[in-house]
N, C-alpha and C positions, 0 to 999 in steps of 0.2 A: 526735524523730527519732534521737537518739543512743542509744536503748535497743536492746538486742539482741532485743527481742520483736517479731516480725513483725506480730502482731495490733495492737499499740499503734501501730506505724508505719502500718498500714492505716487505722486510725481517724483518725489525725492527718492523713493525706492526704485522707480523705473530708471532714473538717471544713474543711481549707484550701480544698478545691474548692468547698464550699457556704457558705463564710463570708459572702459578700455577701448571700445569701438568708437566712441565719440572723440577721444583723444587721438586715435589713429588717423582720423580724417584730417586733423591739423598737421600731421606729419606728411601725408601724401596728397591731400586734396583730391582724392578720387572717390567718386560716388557711383552708384548703380543707376542713376537717373536716366541715362541713355538707354540702357537695356530695359528698364521699366517702361519707358515711353514706347520703345519698339514692341515690347510685349503687349502693351495696351492697344497699339495699332493693329497687331495681328489678331488679338481677341475681337476687335471691332470687325475686321474682315471675316473672321470665323462666324460671327453672328449674322453676317450678310451672305454667307456662303451656302445657304440652303438650296440654291438652284444649280450648283455645280454637279455634273454627272460623275466626275471621278476626282481622285486626289491630285492628279497631275494638273488639272485646271485650277484647283485651289492653290497649289504650290506656285503656279505661274502668276496668279493674282498677288500672292505674298511678295514674290520677287519683283513684280511690276511696281507695287506701291511702296515697298520697303527697301528694295535692293538698289534703288537709284540707277536703274538701267538706262543706258544711252541708246535711244531709239532712232538716232539720226542715221540715215543710210551711208 
């Protein structure tokens, strides 16, 4: 915080604000990366969903691409 660089002070304040959550990661090693990736994939499907006639077709597409459905007979 003693430096004259405002960018360094900004990062230091951010780290201080989130320090508890940062340290919690090292206790449990759990992140939300998987759920963020899945959400990103669903948002991508949503952007391409303009041609669906109803919600049921949209839901089926999400389950098909994200649900890892077993389609073997």
